[in-house]
BAFIDREN-78188 format. One record per residue (C-alpha): residue in three letters; x, y, z; residue number from 1. Coordinates in steps of 0.2 Angstrom, whole numbers. Layout:
BEGIN
<r res="ala" px="X" py="Y" pz="Z" n="NUM"/>
...
% end
This chain:
BEGIN
<r res="met" px="56" py="142" pz="-29" n="1"/>
<r res="ser" px="61" py="160" pz="-26" n="2"/>
<r res="ala" px="48" py="174" pz="-27" n="3"/>
<r res="ala" px="55" py="180" pz="-44" n="4"/>
<r res="ser" px="54" py="163" pz="-52" n="5"/>
<r res="ser" px="36" py="161" pz="-44" n="6"/>
<r res="ala" px="31" py="177" pz="-53" n="7"/>
<r res="leu" px="38" py="172" pz="-69" n="8"/>
<r res="val" px="29" py="155" pz="-68" n="9"/>
<r res="ala" px="13" py="165" pz="-64" n="10"/>
<r res="ser" px="15" py="176" pz="-79" n="11"/>
<r res="lys" px="17" py="161" pz="-91" n="12"/>
<r res="leu" px="6" py="147" pz="-83" n="13"/>
<r res="asn" px="-12" py="150" pz="-88" n="14"/>
<r res="pro" px="-24" py="152" pz="-73" n="15"/>
<r res="asp" px="-34" py="137" pz="-79" n="16"/>
<r res="leu" px="-18" py="127" pz="-80" n="17"/>
<r res="ser" px="-22" py="123" pz="-98" n="18"/>
<r res="asn" px="-4" py="124" pz="-104" n="19"/>
<r res="trp" px="3" py="114" pz="-89" n="20"/>
<r res="asp" px="19" py="105" pz="-93" n="21"/>
<r res="pro" px="31" py="100" pz="-79" n="22"/>
<r res="glu" px="45" py="97" pz="-91" n="23"/>
<r res="his" px="46" py="116" pz="-94" n="24"/>
<r res="glu" px="49" py="127" pz="-79" n="25"/>
<r res="glu" px="39" py="141" pz="-86" n="26"/>
<r res="thr" px="23" py="131" pz="-87" n="27"/>
<r res="trp" px="25" py="121" pz="-71" n="28"/>
<r res="asp" px="21" py="127" pz="-53" n="29"/>
<r res="ser" px="32" py="118" pz="-41" n="30"/>
<r res="arg" px="22" py="124" pz="-26" n="31"/>
<r res="leu" px="6" py="117" pz="-33" n="32"/>
<r res="ala" px="15" py="101" pz="-37" n="33"/>
<r res="trp" px="22" py="98" pz="-20" n="34"/>
<r res="arg" px="6" py="104" pz="-11" n="35"/>
<r res="thr" px="-4" py="91" pz="-22" n="36"/>
<r res="leu" px="9" py="78" pz="-17" n="37"/>
<r res="trp" px="8" py="81" pz="2" n="38"/>
<r res="ile" px="-11" py="82" pz="3" n="39"/>
<r res="thr" px="-13" py="66" pz="-8" n="40"/>
<r res="thr" px="0" py="57" pz="2" n="41"/>
<r res="phe" px="-10" py="62" pz="18" n="42"/>
<r res="ser" px="-25" py="54" pz="11" n="43"/>
<r res="leu" px="-16" py="39" pz="4" n="44"/>
<r res="thr" px="-8" py="35" pz="21" n="45"/>
<r res="leu" px="-26" py="35" pz="28" n="46"/>
<r res="ser" px="-31" py="24" pz="14" n="47"/>
<r res="phe" px="-18" py="11" pz="18" n="48"/>
<r res="ala" px="-22" py="12" pz="36" n="49"/>
<r res="thr" px="-40" py="8" pz="31" n="50"/>
<r res="trp" px="-35" py="-6" pz="19" n="51"/>
<r res="tyr" px="-26" py="-15" pz="34" n="52"/>
<r res="leu" px="-38" py="-11" pz="47" n="53"/>
<r res="val" px="-45" py="-29" pz="46" n="54"/>
<r res="ser" px="-28" py="-37" pz="47" n="55"/>
<r res="ala" px="-25" py="-27" pz="63" n="56"/>
<r res="ile" px="-42" py="-31" pz="71" n="57"/>
<r res="ala" px="-45" py="-49" pz="65" n="58"/>
<r res="pro" px="-32" py="-57" pz="77" n="59"/>
<r res="arg" px="-42" py="-49" pz="92" n="60"/>
<r res="leu" px="-60" py="-54" pz="86" n="61"/>
<r res="asn" px="-61" py="-71" pz="95" n="62"/>
<r res="asp" px="-53" py="-63" pz="110" n="63"/>
<r res="ile" px="-69" py="-52" pz="112" n="64"/>
<r res="gly" px="-82" py="-65" pz="109" n="65"/>
<r res="tyr" px="-82" py="-70" pz="91" n="66"/>
<r res="thr" px="-79" py="-88" pz="87" n="67"/>
<r res="leu" px="-71" py="-88" pz="70" n="68"/>
<r res="ala" px="-61" py="-103" pz="63" n="69"/>
<r res="pro" px="-43" py="-100" pz="57" n="70"/>
<r res="gly" px="-49" py="-102" pz="39" n="71"/>
<r res="gln" px="-62" py="-89" pz="42" n="72"/>
<r res="leu" px="-49" py="-77" pz="49" n="73"/>
<r res="tyr" px="-38" py="-80" pz="34" n="74"/>
<r res="trp" px="-52" py="-76" pz="22" n="75"/>
<r res="leu" px="-57" py="-61" pz="32" n="76"/>
<r res="val" px="-40" py="-54" pz="31" n="77"/>
<r res="ala" px="-38" py="-59" pz="12" n="78"/>
<r res="ile" px="-54" py="-51" pz="6" n="79"/>
<r res="pro" px="-48" py="-32" pz="7" n="80"/>
<r res="gly" px="-34" py="-38" pz="-4" n="81"/>
<r res="leu" px="-46" py="-45" pz="-17" n="82"/>
<r res="ala" px="-56" py="-29" pz="-16" n="83"/>
<r res="gly" px="-41" py="-18" pz="-17" n="84"/>
<r res="gly" px="-35" py="-26" pz="-33" n="85"/>
<r res="leu" px="-52" py="-25" pz="-41" n="86"/>
<r res="leu" px="-55" py="-7" pz="-36" n="87"/>
<r res="arg" px="-38" py="-2" pz="-42" n="88"/>
<r res="leu" px="-44" py="-8" pz="-59" n="89"/>
<r res="val" px="-58" py="5" pz="-58" n="90"/>
<r res="phe" px="-47" py="19" pz="-50" n="91"/>
<r res="met" px="-34" py="17" pz="-63" n="92"/>
<r res="phe" px="-45" py="25" pz="-76" n="93"/>
<r res="leu" px="-51" py="39" pz="-65" n="94"/>
<r res="pro" px="-37" py="52" pz="-64" n="95"/>
<r res="pro" px="-39" py="58" pz="-82" n="96"/>
<r res="ile" px="-58" py="57" pz="-81" n="97"/>
<r res="leu" px="-61" py="65" pz="-64" n="98"/>
<r res="gly" px="-46" py="75" pz="-61" n="99"/>
<r res="thr" px="-36" py="76" pz="-45" n="100"/>
<r res="arg" px="-47" py="87" pz="-34" n="101"/>
<r res="thr" px="-63" py="77" pz="-37" n="102"/>
<r res="leu" px="-53" py="60" pz="-36" n="103"/>
<r res="val" px="-45" py="63" pz="-19" n="104"/>
<r res="ser" px="-60" py="72" pz="-11" n="105"/>
<r res="val" px="-72" py="58" pz="-15" n="106"/>
<r res="ser" px="-60" py="44" pz="-11" n="107"/>
<r res="ser" px="-56" py="51" pz="6" n="108"/>
<r res="ala" px="-75" py="53" pz="10" n="109"/>
<r res="leu" px="-78" py="34" pz="5" n="110"/>
<r res="leu" px="-65" py="29" pz="18" n="111"/>
<r res="val" px="-77" py="33" pz="31" n="112"/>
<r res="leu" px="-88" py="19" pz="26" n="113"/>
<r res="pro" px="-77" py="5" pz="32" n="114"/>
<r res="met" px="-70" py="15" pz="46" n="115"/>
<r res="leu" px="-88" py="17" pz="53" n="116"/>
<r res="gly" px="-93" py="-1" pz="49" n="117"/>
<r res="trp" px="-79" py="-9" pz="59" n="118"/>
<r res="thr" px="-82" py="3" pz="73" n="119"/>
<r res="leu" px="-99" py="-4" pz="74" n="120"/>
<r res="ala" px="-94" py="-23" pz="71" n="121"/>
<r res="ala" px="-81" py="-22" pz="85" n="122"/>
<r res="arg" px="-95" py="-17" pz="97" n="123"/>
<r res="asp" px="-107" py="-32" pz="92" n="124"/>
<r res="thr" px="-101" py="-49" pz="92" n="125"/>
<r res="ser" px="-117" py="-56" pz="85" n="126"/>
<r res="thr" px="-113" py="-48" pz="68" n="127"/>
<r res="pro" px="-115" py="-62" pz="55" n="128"/>
<r res="tyr" px="-99" py="-68" pz="46" n="129"/>
<r res="trp" px="-106" py="-62" pz="29" n="130"/>
<r res="val" px="-107" py="-44" pz="36" n="131"/>
<r res="leu" px="-89" py="-45" pz="42" n="132"/>
<r res="leu" px="-84" py="-51" pz="24" n="133"/>
<r res="ala" px="-94" py="-36" pz="17" n="134"/>
<r res="leu" px="-85" py="-24" pz="28" n="135"/>
<r res="ala" px="-68" py="-32" pz="24" n="136"/>
<r res="phe" px="-72" py="-29" pz="6" n="137"/>
<r res="ala" px="-77" py="-11" pz="10" n="138"/>
<r res="ala" px="-60" py="-9" pz="18" n="139"/>
<r res="gly" px="-53" py="-13" pz="0" n="140"/>
<r res="ile" px="-58" py="5" pz="-5" n="141"/>
<r res="gly" px="-42" py="10" pz="4" n="142"/>
<r res="gly" px="-31" py="-1" pz="-7" n="143"/>
<r res="gly" px="-40" py="4" pz="-22" n="144"/>
<r res="thr" px="-36" py="23" pz="-21" n="145"/>
<r res="phe" px="-17" py="20" pz="-24" n="146"/>
<r res="ser" px="-18" py="17" pz="-42" n="147"/>
<r res="gly" px="-28" py="33" pz="-45" n="148"/>
<r res="phe" px="-18" py="43" pz="-33" n="149"/>
<r res="met" px="-1" py="38" pz="-40" n="150"/>
<r res="ala" px="-6" py="40" pz="-58" n="151"/>
<r res="ser" px="-13" py="57" pz="-54" n="152"/>
<r res="thr" px="3" py="63" pz="-45" n="153"/>
<r res="ser" px="14" py="58" pz="-59" n="154"/>
<r res="tyr" px="5" py="71" pz="-70" n="155"/>
<r res="phe" px="12" py="85" pz="-58" n="156"/>
<r res="phe" px="31" py="82" pz="-58" n="157"/>
<r res="pro" px="44" py="82" pz="-72" n="158"/>
<r res="lys" px="53" py="65" pz="-75" n="159"/>
<r res="arg" px="69" py="71" pz="-66" n="160"/>
<r res="leu" px="59" py="72" pz="-50" n="161"/>
<r res="ala" px="47" py="57" pz="-53" n="162"/>
<r res="gly" px="57" py="45" pz="-42" n="163"/>
<r res="thr" px="57" py="57" pz="-27" n="164"/>
<r res="ala" px="39" py="62" pz="-29" n="165"/>
<r res="leu" px="32" py="45" pz="-31" n="166"/>
<r res="gly" px="44" py="37" pz="-19" n="167"/>
<r res="leu" px="39" py="49" pz="-5" n="168"/>
<r res="gln" px="20" py="47" pz="-9" n="169"/>
<r res="ala" px="21" py="28" pz="-10" n="170"/>
<r res="gly" px="33" py="26" pz="4" n="171"/>
<r res="leu" px="23" py="37" pz="16" n="172"/>
<r res="gly" px="7" py="30" pz="10" n="173"/>
<r res="asn" px="13" py="12" pz="14" n="174"/>
<r res="phe" px="18" py="19" pz="31" n="175"/>
<r res="gly" px="-1" py="18" pz="34" n="176"/>
<r res="ile" px="0" py="-1" pz="35" n="177"/>
<r res="gly" px="12" py="-1" pz="50" n="178"/>
<r res="leu" px="4" py="14" pz="57" n="179"/>
<r res="met" px="-13" py="4" pz="59" n="180"/>
<r res="gln" px="-4" py="-11" pz="66" n="181"/>
<r res="leu" px="6" py="0" pz="78" n="182"/>
<r res="ile" px="-8" py="11" pz="85" n="183"/>
<r res="leu" px="-21" py="-2" pz="87" n="184"/>
<r res="pro" px="-14" py="-11" pz="102" n="185"/>
<r res="trp" px="-13" py="6" pz="110" n="186"/>
<r res="val" px="-29" py="14" pz="106" n="187"/>
<r res="val" px="-40" py="-1" pz="111" n="188"/>
<r res="gly" px="-34" py="1" pz="129" n="189"/>
<r res="phe" px="-45" py="17" pz="133" n="190"/>
<r res="gly" px="-60" py="27" pz="128" n="191"/>
<r res="leu" px="-57" py="38" pz="114" n="192"/>
<r res="leu" px="-63" py="55" pz="106" n="193"/>
<r res="gly" px="-76" py="57" pz="120" n="194"/>
<r res="thr" px="-82" py="39" pz="118" n="195"/>
<r res="ala" px="-76" py="32" pz="135" n="196"/>
<r res="ala" px="-95" py="30" pz="139" n="197"/>
<r res="leu" px="-97" py="18" pz="125" n="198"/>
<r res="thr" px="-97" py="0" pz="132" n="199"/>
<r res="pro" px="-80" py="-8" pz="130" n="200"/>
<r res="gln" px="-78" py="-26" pz="126" n="201"/>
<r res="ser" px="-71" py="-39" pz="138" n="202"/>
<r res="ser" px="-56" py="-49" pz="132" n="203"/>
<r res="ala" px="-54" py="-68" pz="136" n="204"/>
<r res="lys" px="-42" py="-63" pz="150" n="205"/>
<r res="gly" px="-56" py="-52" pz="158" n="206"/>
<r res="asp" px="-48" py="-35" pz="153" n="207"/>
<r res="leu" px="-58" py="-21" pz="145" n="208"/>
<r res="val" px="-54" py="-18" pz="127" n="209"/>
<r res="trp" px="-61" py="-4" pz="116" n="210"/>
<r res="leu" px="-58" py="-13" pz="100" n="211"/>
<r res="his" px="-70" py="-2" pz="91" n="212"/>
<r res="asn" px="-57" py="12" pz="92" n="213"/>
<r res="gly" px="-47" py="4" pz="78" n="214"/>
<r res="gly" px="-59" py="11" pz="65" n="215"/>
<r res="leu" px="-65" py="26" pz="76" n="216"/>
<r res="val" px="-48" py="34" pz="77" n="217"/>
<r res="leu" px="-47" py="36" pz="58" n="218"/>
<r res="ile" px="-63" py="45" pz="55" n="219"/>
<r res="pro" px="-59" py="63" pz="59" n="220"/>
<r res="trp" px="-43" py="62" pz="49" n="221"/>
<r res="ala" px="-52" py="56" pz="34" n="222"/>
<r res="leu" px="-64" py="70" pz="35" n="223"/>
<r res="leu" px="-50" py="82" pz="36" n="224"/>
<r res="ala" px="-43" py="75" pz="20" n="225"/>
<r res="val" px="-59" py="78" pz="11" n="226"/>
<r res="val" px="-58" py="96" pz="16" n="227"/>
<r res="leu" px="-40" py="98" pz="11" n="228"/>
<r res="ala" px="-42" py="90" pz="-6" n="229"/>
<r res="ala" px="-58" py="101" pz="-10" n="230"/>
<r res="val" px="-50" py="117" pz="-5" n="231"/>
<r res="phe" px="-32" py="116" pz="-10" n="232"/>
<r res="leu" px="-31" py="104" pz="-25" n="233"/>
<r res="arg" px="-32" py="108" pz="-44" n="234"/>
<r res="arg" px="-35" py="98" pz="-60" n="235"/>
<r res="val" px="-21" py="98" pz="-73" n="236"/>
<r res="pro" px="-26" py="96" pz="-91" n="237"/>
<r res="val" px="-22" py="77" pz="-94" n="238"/>
<r res="thr" px="-37" py="69" pz="-101" n="239"/>
<r res="ala" px="-41" py="52" pz="-109" n="240"/>
<r res="asn" px="-57" py="42" pz="-110" n="241"/>
<r res="phe" px="-58" py="23" pz="-106" n="242"/>
<r res="arg" px="-53" py="17" pz="-124" n="243"/>
<r res="glu" px="-38" py="29" pz="-126" n="244"/>
<r res="gln" px="-31" py="22" pz="-109" n="245"/>
<r res="met" px="-31" py="4" pz="-116" n="246"/>
<r res="asp" px="-16" py="6" pz="-127" n="247"/>
<r res="ile" px="-4" py="2" pz="-113" n="248"/>
<r res="phe" px="-9" py="-16" pz="-115" n="249"/>
<r res="lys" px="-1" py="-17" pz="-132" n="250"/>
<r res="ile" px="16" py="-13" pz="-124" n="251"/>
<r res="lys" px="28" py="-27" pz="-119" n="252"/>
<r res="his" px="35" py="-17" pz="-104" n="253"/>
<r res="thr" px="18" py="-15" pz="-96" n="254"/>
<r res="trp" px="17" py="-34" pz="-93" n="255"/>
<r res="ile" px="36" py="-35" pz="-88" n="256"/>
<r res="met" px="34" py="-22" pz="-75" n="257"/>
<r res="thr" px="17" py="-29" pz="-69" n="258"/>
<r res="ala" px="26" py="-46" pz="-65" n="259"/>
<r res="ile" px="41" py="-36" pz="-56" n="260"/>
<r res="tyr" px="29" py="-26" pz="-46" n="261"/>
<r res="leu" px="18" py="-41" pz="-41" n="262"/>
<r res="met" px="34" py="-48" pz="-34" n="263"/>
<r res="ser" px="39" py="-33" pz="-24" n="264"/>
<r res="phe" px="23" py="-24" pz="-19" n="265"/>
<r res="gly" px="12" py="-40" pz="-20" n="266"/>
<r res="ala" px="23" py="-49" pz="-8" n="267"/>
<r res="tyr" px="25" py="-33" pz="3" n="268"/>
<r res="ser" px="6" py="-30" pz="4" n="269"/>
<r res="gly" px="2" py="-48" pz="6" n="270"/>
<r res="leu" px="14" py="-52" pz="20" n="271"/>
<r res="ala" px="10" py="-36" pz="29" n="272"/>
<r res="ala" px="-8" py="-42" pz="30" n="273"/>
<r res="gln" px="-5" py="-60" pz="35" n="274"/>
<r res="met" px="11" py="-58" pz="46" n="275"/>
<r res="gly" px="1" py="-57" pz="62" n="276"/>
<r res="leu" px="-9" py="-73" pz="58" n="277"/>
<r res="ile" px="7" py="-82" pz="52" n="278"/>
<r res="ile" px="15" py="-78" pz="69" n="279"/>
<r res="leu" px="-1" py="-84" pz="78" n="280"/>
<r res="asn" px="-3" py="-100" pz="68" n="281"/>
<r res="val" px="16" py="-105" pz="67" n="282"/>
<r res="tyr" px="22" py="-100" pz="84" n="283"/>
<r res="gly" px="6" py="-97" pz="94" n="284"/>
<r res="asp" px="6" py="-115" pz="102" n="285"/>
<r res="phe" px="23" py="-113" pz="111" n="286"/>
<r res="pro" px="24" py="-107" pz="129" n="287"/>
<r res="asn" px="28" py="-89" pz="130" n="288"/>
<r res="ala" px="23" py="-87" pz="112" n="289"/>
<r res="pro" px="26" py="-70" pz="103" n="290"/>
<r res="asn" px="12" py="-58" pz="103" n="291"/>
<r res="pro" px="8" py="-55" pz="84" n="292"/>
<r res="leu" px="2" py="-37" pz="87" n="293"/>
<r res="ala" px="19" py="-33" pz="95" n="294"/>
<r res="phe" px="29" py="-38" pz="79" n="295"/>
<r res="ala" px="17" py="-37" pz="64" n="296"/>
<r res="phe" px="20" py="-18" pz="61" n="297"/>
<r res="ile" px="39" py="-19" pz="61" n="298"/>
<r res="gly" px="41" py="-26" pz="43" n="299"/>
<r res="pro" px="29" py="-14" pz="34" n="300"/>
<r res="ile" px="36" py="1" pz="43" n="301"/>
<r res="val" px="54" py="-4" pz="37" n="302"/>
<r res="gly" px="48" py="-7" pz="19" n="303"/>
<r res="ala" px="39" py="10" pz="19" n="304"/>
<r res="leu" px="54" py="20" pz="26" n="305"/>
<r res="val" px="66" py="11" pz="13" n="306"/>
<r res="arg" px="54" py="15" pz="-1" n="307"/>
<r res="ala" px="52" py="33" pz="4" n="308"/>
<r res="ser" px="70" py="36" pz="7" n="309"/>
<r res="ser" px="76" py="28" pz="-9" n="310"/>
<r res="gly" px="66" py="39" pz="-21" n="311"/>
<r res="pro" px="80" py="53" pz="-22" n="312"/>
<r res="leu" px="93" py="39" pz="-24" n="313"/>
<r res="cys" px="83" py="32" pz="-39" n="314"/>
<r res="asp" px="83" py="49" pz="-47" n="315"/>
<r res="lys" px="101" py="50" pz="-45" n="316"/>
<r res="trp" px="107" py="33" pz="-51" n="317"/>
<r res="gly" px="91" py="26" pz="-60" n="318"/>
<r res="gly" px="77" py="15" pz="-54" n="319"/>
<r res="ala" px="83" py="-1" pz="-63" n="320"/>
<r res="ile" px="97" py="-6" pz="-52" n="321"/>
<r res="phe" px="87" py="-3" pz="-36" n="322"/>
<r res="thr" px="73" py="-15" pz="-43" n="323"/>
<r res="phe" px="86" py="-28" pz="-47" n="324"/>
<r res="val" px="95" py="-27" pz="-30" n="325"/>
<r res="gly" px="78" py="-27" pz="-21" n="326"/>
<r res="gly" px="73" py="-43" pz="-31" n="327"/>
<r res="ala" px="89" py="-51" pz="-27" n="328"/>
<r res="gly" px="87" py="-47" pz="-8" n="329"/>
<r res="met" px="69" py="-54" pz="-8" n="330"/>
<r res="val" px="75" py="-70" pz="-15" n="331"/>
<r res="val" px="87" py="-72" pz="0" n="332"/>
<r res="gly" px="74" py="-66" pz="12" n="333"/>
<r res="thr" px="60" py="-78" pz="6" n="334"/>
<r res="ala" px="73" py="-93" pz="6" n="335"/>
<r res="val" px="79" py="-89" pz="23" n="336"/>
<r res="thr" px="61" py="-87" pz="31" n="337"/>
<r res="ala" px="56" py="-104" pz="24" n="338"/>
<r res="phe" px="68" py="-113" pz="36" n="339"/>
<r res="phe" px="59" py="-106" pz="51" n="340"/>
<r res="leu" px="41" py="-111" pz="47" n="341"/>
<r res="asn" px="41" py="-128" pz="55" n="342"/>
<r res="pro" px="49" py="-123" pz="72" n="343"/>
<r res="thr" px="54" py="-135" pz="86" n="344"/>
<r res="ser" px="57" py="-121" pz="98" n="345"/>
<r res="val" px="50" py="-103" pz="101" n="346"/>
<r res="asp" px="68" py="-97" pz="100" n="347"/>
<r res="gln" px="67" py="-100" pz="81" n="348"/>
<r res="phe" px="55" py="-85" pz="80" n="349"/>
<r res="trp" px="70" py="-73" pz="79" n="350"/>
<r res="gly" px="76" py="-81" pz="63" n="351"/>
<r res="phe" px="59" py="-80" pz="56" n="352"/>
<r res="leu" px="57" py="-62" pz="60" n="353"/>
<r res="ala" px="75" py="-58" pz="53" n="354"/>
<r res="gly" px="70" py="-66" pz="37" n="355"/>
<r res="met" px="53" py="-57" pz="36" n="356"/>
<r res="ile" px="62" py="-40" pz="39" n="357"/>
<r res="thr" px="74" py="-44" pz="25" n="358"/>
<r res="ile" px="60" py="-47" pz="13" n="359"/>
<r res="phe" px="51" py="-30" pz="18" n="360"/>
<r res="phe" px="68" py="-21" pz="17" n="361"/>
<r res="phe" px="72" py="-26" pz="-1" n="362"/>
<r res="ala" px="54" py="-25" pz="-6" n="363"/>
<r res="gly" px="55" py="-7" pz="-2" n="364"/>
<r res="leu" px="70" py="-5" pz="-13" n="365"/>
<r res="ala" px="61" py="-14" pz="-27" n="366"/>
<r res="asn" px="45" py="-4" pz="-25" n="367"/>
<r res="ala" px="55" py="13" pz="-26" n="368"/>
<r res="gly" px="64" py="7" pz="-41" n="369"/>
<r res="thr" px="49" py="2" pz="-51" n="370"/>
<r res="phe" px="40" py="18" pz="-49" n="371"/>
<r res="lys" px="56" py="28" pz="-55" n="372"/>
<r res="gln" px="57" py="16" pz="-70" n="373"/>
<r res="met" px="39" py="18" pz="-77" n="374"/>
<r res="pro" px="39" py="37" pz="-80" n="375"/>
<r res="met" px="56" py="34" pz="-89" n="376"/>
<r res="ile" px="49" py="19" pz="-100" n="377"/>
<r res="phe" px="32" py="26" pz="-104" n="378"/>
<r res="pro" px="26" py="43" pz="-111" n="379"/>
<r res="lys" px="17" py="54" pz="-98" n="380"/>
<r res="arg" px="-1" py="48" pz="-101" n="381"/>
<r res="gln" px="4" py="30" pz="-103" n="382"/>
<r res="ala" px="15" py="31" pz="-88" n="383"/>
<r res="gly" px="0" py="35" pz="-77" n="384"/>
<r res="gly" px="-9" py="21" pz="-84" n="385"/>
<r res="ala" px="5" py="9" pz="-82" n="386"/>
<r res="ile" px="8" py="14" pz="-64" n="387"/>
<r res="ala" px="-11" py="12" pz="-61" n="388"/>
<r res="trp" px="-12" py="-5" pz="-69" n="389"/>
<r res="thr" px="4" py="-13" pz="-61" n="390"/>
<r res="ser" px="-2" py="-6" pz="-44" n="391"/>
<r res="ala" px="-19" py="-14" pz="-47" n="392"/>
<r res="ile" px="-12" py="-31" pz="-50" n="393"/>
<r res="ala" px="0" py="-30" pz="-36" n="394"/>
<r res="ala" px="-14" py="-25" pz="-24" n="395"/>
<r res="phe" px="-21" py="-43" pz="-26" n="396"/>
<r res="gly" px="-6" py="-48" pz="-15" n="397"/>
<r res="pro" px="-15" py="-49" pz="2" n="398"/>
<r res="phe" px="-28" py="-60" pz="-7" n="399"/>
<r res="ile" px="-16" py="-71" pz="-15" n="400"/>
<r res="val" px="-6" py="-73" pz="0" n="401"/>
<r res="gly" px="-21" py="-76" pz="11" n="402"/>
<r res="ile" px="-29" py="-89" pz="0" n="403"/>
<r res="ser" px="-13" py="-98" pz="-3" n="404"/>
<r res="leu" px="-10" py="-100" pz="15" n="405"/>
<r res="thr" px="-27" py="-108" pz="17" n="406"/>
<r res="met" px="-22" py="-121" pz="3" n="407"/>
<r res="ile" px="-4" py="-125" pz="6" n="408"/>
<r res="ser" px="8" py="-124" pz="20" n="409"/>
<r res="pro" px="18" py="-108" pz="24" n="410"/>
<r res="thr" px="34" py="-117" pz="19" n="411"/>
<r res="ala" px="28" py="-122" pz="2" n="412"/>
<r res="phe" px="21" py="-104" pz="0" n="413"/>
<r res="phe" px="38" py="-96" pz="4" n="414"/>
<r res="ile" px="47" py="-108" pz="-8" n="415"/>
<r res="ala" px="35" py="-103" pz="-22" n="416"/>
<r res="val" px="38" py="-85" pz="-18" n="417"/>
<r res="thr" px="57" py="-88" pz="-19" n="418"/>
<r res="val" px="55" py="-96" pz="-36" n="419"/>
<r res="phe" px="44" py="-82" pz="-43" n="420"/>
<r res="ser" px="56" py="-69" pz="-36" n="421"/>
<r res="val" px="71" py="-77" pz="-45" n="422"/>
<r res="phe" px="61" py="-76" pz="-61" n="423"/>
<r res="cys" px="56" py="-57" pz="-59" n="424"/>
<r res="thr" px="74" py="-53" pz="-54" n="425"/>
<r res="trp" px="80" py="-60" pz="-70" n="426"/>
<r res="leu" px="67" py="-50" pz="-79" n="427"/>
<r res="ala" px="73" py="-34" pz="-70" n="428"/>
<r res="trp" px="91" py="-38" pz="-75" n="429"/>
<r res="his" px="89" py="-43" pz="-93" n="430"/>
<r res="tyr" px="77" py="-29" pz="-98" n="431"/>
<r res="tyr" px="83" py="-15" pz="-87" n="432"/>
<r res="ala" px="98" py="-16" pz="-76" n="433"/>
<r res="arg" px="111" py="-25" pz="-87" n="434"/>
<r res="pro" px="124" py="-15" pz="-96" n="435"/>
<r res="gly" px="116" py="-10" pz="-113" n="436"/>
<r res="ala" px="98" py="-12" pz="-108" n="437"/>
<r res="pro" px="86" py="-1" pz="-118" n="438"/>
<r res="phe" px="78" py="7" pz="-102" n="439"/>
<r res="pro" px="91" py="8" pz="-88" n="440"/>
<r res="gly" px="83" py="23" pz="-80" n="441"/>
% end
């Protein structure tokens, strides 16, 4: 925005933002909107890193002295997904009640609890399993913030920029998943933030490991997010009480988009959480078995980058076609992966990895498409609620995937996901992507 246009906005937009309306240039401050996007996205990236902190640490717990069974590890990694889904059902109602500044500030501060908790748990292998489960649930705070942050950000941008803004925020936020899984193998190798004097853990191989750094490294950044939100964010006049926000459940498209987003982000988040354990349990008994931590971050980062980069394309061509193509690609990816889950050779791992990356890639496309669609399908206030609700249900992905893998074989699970993806892809085509569909945007 030029200096002249900024002055024009300043003269027509009330200082208290009481006449805020992004659909009209004279009552919209683009600088405030983009500032809100970047600060909220910074906090959201930390939120996702916190949400997936357990999935990054869990494969190393037995290596430092814990004696957890495979089922216990699956549950431990699944609990943040359960917590994230439940907490998103709370966070979805908060944006019009608390406002953006309070929501982001308080949420960022709450992230410190699981960060500190896992820092301490990694230093004490006598920690009871129920405490580990409680800390895993606390990590779900990071997953819960998404429904509040995304709905809040949708208030700041006009519909023509919704795909770009929400795609960037969600995509870069999702990057926190891969970031956590990428940096953990590195930061556990040395003393950090002046804590070299803290006693490291000894691995089964006799190496020294600072596993507590996984949580510790995030704490200063979370505190920075608190300060940035408190100082630079504002509240826009979108308000609604709990009862007023319930009207989205009377709309058919709320439920259709919920199913589609459960396919895309539910699978993305669930497989991102469990991929390390799947690699360990399916390929871990082979000689020269692949290191789960060396590969678990690749898929989530691919999906996050695709989601972020697809936002502007969705604004140009509409989100529905990206949702449909993403769903079709997920069908292919899940079907291919199913063929590599009963391996007879470690060499089959590369087929498994290719199938998983295909799933993450196309999930990124579908995720970007759905978040462009919802501001086009629903009015402004309802769009925020629909975004929050669908993201809340999809956040159960890590829990659903984790628990499913304790009940059925990986092959049966991937076949089930393939069938569900076929159904959701048909929904995307029939209601949104086909010629003459009522909401093609």
